[in-house]
C-alpha positions in Angstrom: 0.0 0.0 0.0 2.7 2.5 0.9 4.8 1.8 -2.3 2.9 4.5 -4.1 4.5 7.9 -3.1 1.2 9.8 -3.2 -0.5 7.3 -1.0 2.4 7.3 1.4 2.4 11.2 1.5 -1.4 11.2 2.1 -1.2 8.7 5.0 1.6 10.7 6.6 -0.3 14.0 6.1 -3.6 12.6 7.6 -1.8 11.2 10.7 0.3 14.3 11.3 -2.8 16.5 10.7 -5.0 14.7 13.0 -2.7 14.5 16.1 -2.7 18.2 17.0 -6.4 18.5 16.4 -7.2 15.5 18.7 -4.8 16.8 21.3 -6.4 20.2 21.1 -9.9 18.7 21.5 -8.8 16.5 24.4 -7.1 19.3 26.3 -9.9 21.8 25.5 -7.5 23.9 23.5 -8.3 26.2 20.6 -9.5 24.2 17.6 -8.4 26.8 15.1 -4.8 26.7 16.4 -4.9 22.9 16.3 -5.9 23.0 12.6 -3.1 25.5 11.8 -0.5 23.4 13.5 -2.0 20.2 11.9 -1.7 21.7 8.4 1.9 22.7 8.9 2.8 19.3 10.5 0.9 17.5 7.7 2.8 19.2 5.0 6.2 18.7 6.7 5.5 15.0 7.3 4.1 14.5 3.8 7.3 15.9 2.2 9.6 14.0 4.6 7.7 10.7 3.8 9.2 10.9 0.3 12.7 10.3 1.7 11.6 7.0 3.4 10.7 4.8 0.6 10.1 1.1 1.4 12.8 -1.3 0.4 11.8 -3.5 -2.5 11.1 -7.1 -1.5 12.0 -10.0 -3.6 10.9 -13.6 -3.0 13.8 -15.9 -3.8 13.7 -19.6 -3.2 
């Protein structure tokens, strides 16, 4: 699933975006600030995910 670079970037973005929002909601923080931080973290993690490509696996017998 994560072999496709766009899928991998999307997964990293969604995870990094949702963490500050969930923490903001759980600690009764400001939702707008959580969204701002989530967008920045999502973009950063989405770009960084491109440097961590999965190693190709080969089945040899």
